[in-house]
C-alpha positions, -999 to +999 in steps of 0.1 A: -011-307+099+006-274+094+031-282+066+051-250+070+056-255+107+065-292+103+091-285+077+105-256+097+109-278+128+127-304+106+150-276+094+157-264+129+167-297+144+181-315+114+219-315+108+229-289+082+255-294+056+273-263+068+280-264+105+281-226+106+244-224+101+237-244+132+262-223+152+247-190+140+211-203+147+220-211+183+240-179+187+208-161+176+188-180+203+215-172+229+216-135+220+178-131+222+178-150+255+205-127+270+188-096+257+154-107+270+168-117+304+186-083+306+154-065+300+136-085+327+164-080+353+171-043+347+134-033+345+126-053+376+156-037+394+144-002+384+109-011+396+124-022+430+144+010+433+114+032+424+093+013+449+120+018+476+122+055+469+084+058+471+084+039+504+112+061+519+095+094+508+060+082+517+072+076+553+077+113+556+053+127+531+015+125+538-011+110+516-025+145+509-008+178+517-027+211+519-007+243+517-015+280+512-018+294+477+001+325+488+024+331+518+041+305+541+013+299+565-025+299+569-049+296+598-063+261+604-094+268+625-117+242+641-142+245+613-117+237+586-103+208+606-138+194+612-147+196+575-116+177+566-120+151+593-155+142+583-146+134+547-150+097+540-116+079+541-097+105+561-082+091+593-060+119+606-055+156+599-021+167+612-011+204+618+025+211+609+046+242+608+081+243+592+109+267+586+147+270+585+164+275+618+199+275+633+210+247+656+239+250+680+254+222+700+286+229+718+308+247+692+289+232+662+264+251+641+240+240+614+211+255+596+184+229+592+146+226+586+127+223+619+093+208+615+068+211+643+042+183+643+011+178+665+001+147+685-015+130+655+017+128+635+030+096+650-002+076+645-007+090+610+028+083+597+041+055+620+072+076+622+083+057+653+093+028+630+121+050+615+138+057+648+173+043+649+184+055+683+164+067+713+126+069+710+098+090+695+090+115+722+077+149+712+047+151+736+068+173+759+079+207+746+116+214+738+122+179+726+139+172+692+138+142+670+168+146+648+178+133+614+208+109+617+228+132+594+220+164+613+230+147+646+262+134+631+273+169+618+265+185+652+281+156+671+250+151+693+251+122+717+218+110+733+238+100+764+247+136+771+216+147+790+231+179+804+241+198+772+211+213+754+208+221+717+201+257+712+175+264+684+176+299+670+149+315+648+149+352+636+124+373+655+096+387+633+101+424+626+131+426+648+151+459+646+189+460+643+206+457+677+242+459+690+238+424+704+230+400+675+213+376+699+185+401+704+174+395+669+167+357+675+143+337+695+160+308+713+148+276+728+170+251+747+160+217+735+171+181+741+172+152+716+149+123+722+160+102+693+175+099+658+156+089+627+168+076+593+149+078+560+174+088+533+201+115+530+176+141+517+158+140+551+185+127+574+208+157+568+182+184+566+153+178+590+146+179+627+112+173+643+098+190+673+064+196+689+040+219+672+039+243+701+077+246+703+078+255+666+050+280+670+068+296+699+101+299+680+084+313+649+060+336+669+030+324+649-005+327+665-020+295+677-036+275+649-011+287+622+002+260+600+026+256+571+006+226+559-022+203+569-012+167+563-040+143+557-037+106+563-061+082+545-075+048+552-058+020+532-075+016+498-091+051+498-091+069+465-069+099+470-083+117+440-118+114+454-107+129+488-088+157+470-119+166+451-139+167+483-113+189+499-114+213+470-152+215+472-152+220+510-125+247+509-137+263+476-103+259+460-085+282+485-055+259+490-029+240+470-037+203+474-012+176+464-011+138+467+021+119+475+034+118+440+027+154+432+047+164+463+078+149+446+067+150+410+101+158+396+117+128+414+091+103+402+090+117+367+128+114+366+126+078+377+099+070+351+120+087+324+151+067+334+132+035+331+118+044+297+153+053+283+168+022+298+142+001+281+148+019+248+185+014+250+182-023+258+156-028+231+181-012+206+208-036+219+184-065+213+177-052+178+214-054+170+215-089+185+187-101+161+210-094+131+221-130+137+187-141+127+191-124+093+224-142+088+210-176+099+179-174+077+199-161+047+224-190+049+195-215+055+177-203+024+208-206+003+215-241+017+179-253+010+178-240-026+173-276-039+145-281-014+129-249-025+130-260-061+115-294-052+087-278-033+080-254-061+079-283-085+054-301-063+031-270-064+042-250-034+036-214-040+058-185-028+036-179+002+041-214+016+078-212+012+079-179+030+058-194+058+084-222+062+113-199+067+092-174+087+082-203+111+120-211+113+128-175+123+099-174+148+110-206+164+144-190+171+127-160+185+103-179+207+129-203+221+153-174+228+126-153+244+113-182+265+148-190+278+155-153+285+122-148+304+128-179+325+164-169+333+154-133+341+125-144+363+147-170+381+175-145+388+150-119+400+134-144+422+167-155+437+176-119+444+143-113+462+148-145+483+185-144+490+197-108+482+230-117+464+235-081+452+239-060+484+243-024+494+269-009+517+262-010+554+240+018+566+218+020+535+180+019+538+180-018+527+206-045+528+202-058+493+191-044+459+153-044+457+135-063+429+099-059+419+084-077+389+053-065+371+032-085+347+029-054+325+067-053+321+068-090+310+040-083+285+059-053+271+091-073+269+075-102+251+058-078+226+090-060+219+111-091+214+085-107+191+081-075+171+119-070+167+124-107+159+096-107+133+111-077+115+145-093+115+131-125+101+109-109+076+136-090+057+157-119+044+127-140+036+111-112+016+143-105-003+152-141-011+117-154-019+105-124-038+097-143-070+094-180-076+116-176-106+143-160-085+142-190-062+148-214-090+179-194-100+194-195-066 
């Protein structure tokens, strides 16, 4: 039998002479439970939000993006495309060309990014799943797939099949002219549908066919702003990137999904880290109740300490008794907090009690729980609790003679 643990359990459940000790002990349990549950809920919420952002951006950004080291475009000839296509794990290699252009619809004007995509783009990205109105149709030239925000600002209606959208792009090397329109290439285009990803894309992007964009930009056939590589599920992107570097002799800038938006994802990770640190600090403050509870318990049990000392208990055993008492408070509080946090997160996943406004990408706040977060929370709670329990026990049981004088 573990004597220290047995006595500690008796102290925890037994009625104290001073009711305040019992109250403070259960307040300690409650404070640790609330702090632990808060860590579980908020970290899981941030995981869900990060996962949602990744999903939204990944629907537009390719698995691997290849761009020129210098300049805006490069020539993607058949040899290069064939080399990329034959790398193990690659499913599609899409040619894209992109630049800022001016859109005019009736009396409304807006500068936006026009991205020309080839016929592989739909299959590679499943972009048709993001269409909110109309349909994905870019096979025919002079068709536009518009971001929901761009369409809203221009006042475009899919039902109006007779009013085209004029797309203007500055002519390359154009000289000044009395008529400003002579300095621009113009294409009359018609919207085939609206897409919605998030505001970053919805209010700034319009898709068109690769050939339409080439015509507007006056680029030679085969010119691309980027080659977008789609991978088979489970393929190691780092392996493919290394193969691309070897085949192209490091002539291009090659980025995976996260490197394409490294500032965004680093910001999300930093926010999660600082949120965890702040909540851990709040939990540290909450554990001060343990110091008070153990201090009062040691003072109340002074006669028991003297009796145990007379029976031969050394200082180490006495410290173990009160340490076990403190750890019991921590374990019970942490267990309750983990259960409550997990239960609330599970309910949010199933029923979505916390919702977003209508029109957001998802209807309810996303939650994603990771085992690594739970392990980190448990380790943090136990470490903070151990430090909080160790201090009063160390001070009040420093010497056996001091205990007898209490």
